[in-house]
C-alpha positions in Angstrom: 21.9 -10.2 -17.7 19.1 -8.0 -17.3 15.9 -7.9 -20.1 13.5 -5.1 -20.4 9.6 -6.4 -21.3 8.1 -2.9 -21.6 6.2 -1.7 -24.4 8.2 1.3 -26.0 10.9 1.2 -23.4 12.2 4.4 -24.6 10.0 6.2 -22.3 11.5 5.0 -19.4 15.2 6.1 -20.1 17.4 7.3 -17.4 17.0 6.7 -13.7 13.8 6.3 -12.1 12.3 9.4 -10.0 11.3 7.0 -7.0 11.8 3.3 -6.1 10.6 1.3 -3.2 11.5 -2.4 -2.0 8.9 -4.9 -1.7 11.1 -7.8 -1.3 14.8 -7.9 0.0 16.8 -11.1 0.2 13.5 -13.0 0.5 14.8 -16.0 -1.1 11.4 -16.7 -2.2 11.5 -19.9 -4.5 8.9 -20.1 -7.4 9.2 -22.9 -10.3 12.9 -23.6 -9.6 13.7 -19.8 -9.6 15.0 -18.0 -6.7 13.3 -14.4 -6.2 16.0 -12.3 -4.7 14.5 -8.8 -4.9 11.7 -7.1 -6.0 11.3 -3.4 -6.4 8.7 -0.6 -7.9 10.4 2.4 -9.9 8.7 5.3 -11.1 9.4 7.1 -14.2 7.4 10.5 -14.3 7.1 11.1 -18.2 4.9 14.1 -18.2 2.9 16.7 -16.0 -0.5 18.4 -16.9 -1.9 20.9 -14.8 -5.1 19.7 -14.5 -4.2 16.1 -14.2 -0.8 16.1 -12.6 1.9 13.7 -13.4 1.9 10.9 -15.9 3.8 8.1 -14.0 5.2 4.9 -15.2 5.4 2.5 -12.7 7.6 -0.7 -13.8 8.5 -3.8 -11.4 12.5 -5.1 -11.4 12.8 -8.5 -10.3 16.1 -9.8 -9.5 16.2 -14.0 -10.0 19.4 -16.1 -9.7 18.7 -16.3 -13.8 18.8 -12.7 -13.8 17.0 -9.5 -13.7 13.6 -8.4 -15.6 11.8 -5.2 -15.8 8.2 -5.0 -16.4 5.2 -2.6 -16.6 3.3 -2.6 -13.5 1.0 0.5 -13.9 1.0 3.7 -15.7 -1.2 6.7 -15.9 -2.2 9.9 -14.2 -2.1 8.0 -10.5 -1.5 11.3 -8.4 1.0 12.5 -5.8 1.6 9.1 -4.3 1.6 7.1 -7.1 4.6 4.6 -6.3 3.2 4.2 -2.7 -0.3 3.7 -3.9 1.2 0.7 -6.6 3.0 -0.6 -4.0 0.2 -1.1 -1.2 -1.9 -2.6 -3.9 0.5 -5.0 -5.0 1.0 -6.1 -1.1 -2.6 -5.9 0.2 -4.3 -7.6 -2.8 -2.6 -10.9 -3.7 -0.9 -9.3 -6.6 2.6 -10.1 -5.7 2.1 -13.9 -6.6 0.7 -12.7 -9.9 3.4 -10.3 -10.6 6.1 -12.9 -9.7 4.5 -15.6 -12.0 4.1 -13.1 -15.1 8.2 -12.0 -14.6 9.3 -15.7 -14.8 7.3 -16.6 -17.4 8.8 -13.3 -19.6 12.3 -13.8 -18.1 12.3 -17.6 -19.2 11.2 -16.5 -22.9 14.0 -13.9 -23.2 16.4 -16.5 -21.8 15.4 -19.2 -24.5 15.4 -16.5 -27.3 19.1 -15.6 -26.3 
């Protein structure tokens, strides 16, 4: 089961233009949930001559309860938007916050269904 928890999810229809794996087969346990894989996905929404590409970066978290895709970042972030986001996530203790936020959202979606 996959849930999308992104404001105006219609902006990210189709396949992402780029993706990077943060954790694969890490088998991290958090609050009784097994985190199997975490990826960041980049969707390019528009391009401005002066500002460059406008990207929506989402995090796709695969767990033993299901998958959830949540908003991670968005804006005019330059040509290396995805790699910059991945570096920020892994180098600044953002991973634990992302996991906790994702699990809260995933559990809320599961309870509603």
